[in-house]
C-alpha positions in Angstrom: 125.4 119.7 72.3 126.2 116.0 72.1 123.5 114.7 70.2 125.6 111.7 68.4 125.7 110.0 71.7 121.8 110.4 71.4 121.7 108.1 67.9 119.4 110.9 66.6 117.1 109.7 63.2 115.9 113.3 63.1 115.2 116.9 64.0 111.9 118.9 63.5 111.9 122.6 64.2 107.9 122.6 65.6 106.1 126.0 64.5 104.8 126.8 67.5 107.4 127.0 70.4 111.0 127.2 70.4 111.3 123.6 71.3 112.5 120.5 68.3 111.1 117.0 68.0 113.7 114.6 68.1 112.9 110.8 67.1 115.1 108.6 69.1 114.8 104.7 68.5 112.2 103.6 70.7 111.5 106.9 72.9 110.6 110.3 72.4 112.7 113.0 73.5 112.3 117.0 73.3 115.4 119.5 73.5 114.0 122.5 75.0 115.4 126.2 74.4 117.7 125.9 76.8 119.4 122.8 76.1 117.3 120.5 78.8 116.1 117.1 77.2 112.7 116.1 78.7 111.5 112.4 78.0 108.2 113.6 77.7 106.8 112.2 81.1 105.8 115.5 82.5 102.4 114.2 83.6 103.6 111.1 84.7 106.3 112.8 87.5 103.5 115.6 88.5 100.7 112.4 89.4 100.2 111.2 92.9 98.5 107.9 91.5 99.1 106.4 87.3 96.9 103.6 87.2 97.1 101.6 84.2 93.8 99.6 83.1 93.2 96.4 81.7 90.0 94.5 80.8 88.3 91.6 80.1 84.5 90.2 78.9 82.3 89.3 82.2 79.7 87.0 80.6 76.7 85.2 81.8 76.8 81.7 79.5 78.0 82.8 76.0 76.3 86.3 76.5 78.4 89.3 77.3 77.0 91.6 80.2 79.5 93.8 81.3 83.8 94.1 81.7 86.1 92.8 84.2 88.4 95.7 85.0 91.9 95.5 86.4 93.4 98.4 87.7 97.6 98.1 88.3 99.0 100.8 89.7 102.4 102.2 87.7 102.7 104.8 90.7 100.8 105.6 93.6 101.8 107.9 96.5 98.5 107.5 98.8 98.6 103.2 99.4 100.9 100.6 98.2 100.9 99.7 94.6 98.7 96.6 94.6 96.8 95.5 91.4 92.3 95.1 92.3 89.8 93.8 90.1 86.5 95.2 89.9 82.8 94.0 87.3 80.6 96.8 85.6 77.6 95.2 84.5 76.2 96.7 81.7 72.4 97.0 83.1 73.5 96.9 86.8 76.4 99.0 87.0 79.5 98.2 89.8 78.6 95.8 92.5 80.6 97.4 95.4 81.2 93.8 97.1 82.8 92.1 94.1 86.4 91.7 95.0 86.1 91.6 99.1 85.8 87.4 98.4 89.3 87.5 98.7 89.6 89.0 102.2 86.3 87.3 103.4 87.6 84.2 105.4 86.5 82.7 108.5 89.2 84.0 110.5 88.7 87.7 109.4 84.9 88.1 109.1 83.2 84.5 110.2 82.1 84.1 106.0 83.5 80.9 103.5 82.6 78.2 101.6 80.8 75.5 102.8 77.9 74.2 103.9 75.8 73.5 107.4 74.8 69.5 108.0 73.1 68.5 111.2 73.7 72.2 112.3 77.2 72.0 111.7 79.4 74.4 109.9 81.5 72.5 107.3 84.2 74.5 105.3 85.0 73.1 101.8 86.6 75.2 99.5 84.9 74.0 96.4 81.0 74.7 98.0 79.0 76.2 95.8 77.4 78.3 99.1 78.8 80.6 101.7 78.4 80.1 105.3 78.2 83.6 107.3 78.8 83.3 110.3 76.8 86.2 111.7 73.7 85.0 109.8 74.1 81.7 111.1 73.2 80.4 107.3 74.7 79.5 104.0 73.8 81.5 101.3 73.9 81.1 97.7 76.4 82.8 94.9 73.8 84.9 93.4 73.2 86.6 97.5 76.6 86.7 98.7 77.8 89.9 96.8 74.8 92.0 98.7 75.0 94.1 101.9 72.7 90.8 103.2 76.4 89.0 103.5 78.7 92.2 103.8 76.9 94.2 106.4 78.5 97.1 108.3 80.7 94.8 110.9 81.6 92.4 108.3 83.4 95.4 106.3 84.7 97.0 109.0 86.9 93.6 109.9 87.9 93.5 106.7 89.3 96.8 106.4 90.8 96.4 109.7 92.6 93.3 107.8 93.5 95.0 104.5 95.1 98.6 105.9 98.2 96.8 106.1 98.3 95.4 102.7 97.2 99.2 101.0 98.5 101.5 103.6 102.1 102.8 104.0 101.6 103.9 107.4 100.7 100.6 108.7 103.9 100.0 110.0 104.4 103.3 111.1 102.1 103.2 114.0 104.9 102.7 117.0 107.2 105.2 115.6 108.0 108.5 117.4 108.8 110.9 114.6 109.6 113.8 117.1 112.3 111.3 118.4 113.7 110.1 115.5 114.5 113.9 114.7 116.3 114.9 117.5 118.3 111.9 117.3 119.5 112.5 113.8 120.4 116.2 114.5 122.5 114.9 117.6 
């Protein structure tokens, strides 16, 4: 074996199997009985989804009331690896609507920050309330992340908008796979 090229610091025979544990600078490697070098990443290659999770504090004033989890896909075979955030409140659990505010826009589903003045809807990015076209009213932040605002119709509109953001197959709708296969054979 050409172990000198790996800059190996030590080799330890493991008692349980015929595998040697190699200590290599900045990495873990294993040489199996047949001489194949393994890099201790088998579970990552076998997994379809690998998520890296980070947490931050969710506060109400100075009091810690939960955590904000950021899920960043390291590997995802089923969807485009787009990071997402969700809140876990210690007393209420997870709110399924938190995070949807970034997709809830006037053009997509008729929801935006703003106010209604004399019957006229006035969008304003710094407003405290949310104009909901389907409710024909302004709701507060306390009411915003509820099923009152995120009705089935609103969720369907948001879903139609975000599918191309997350799905790999979004662009493949007009492709004829059979024709592509026939052309590649010719």
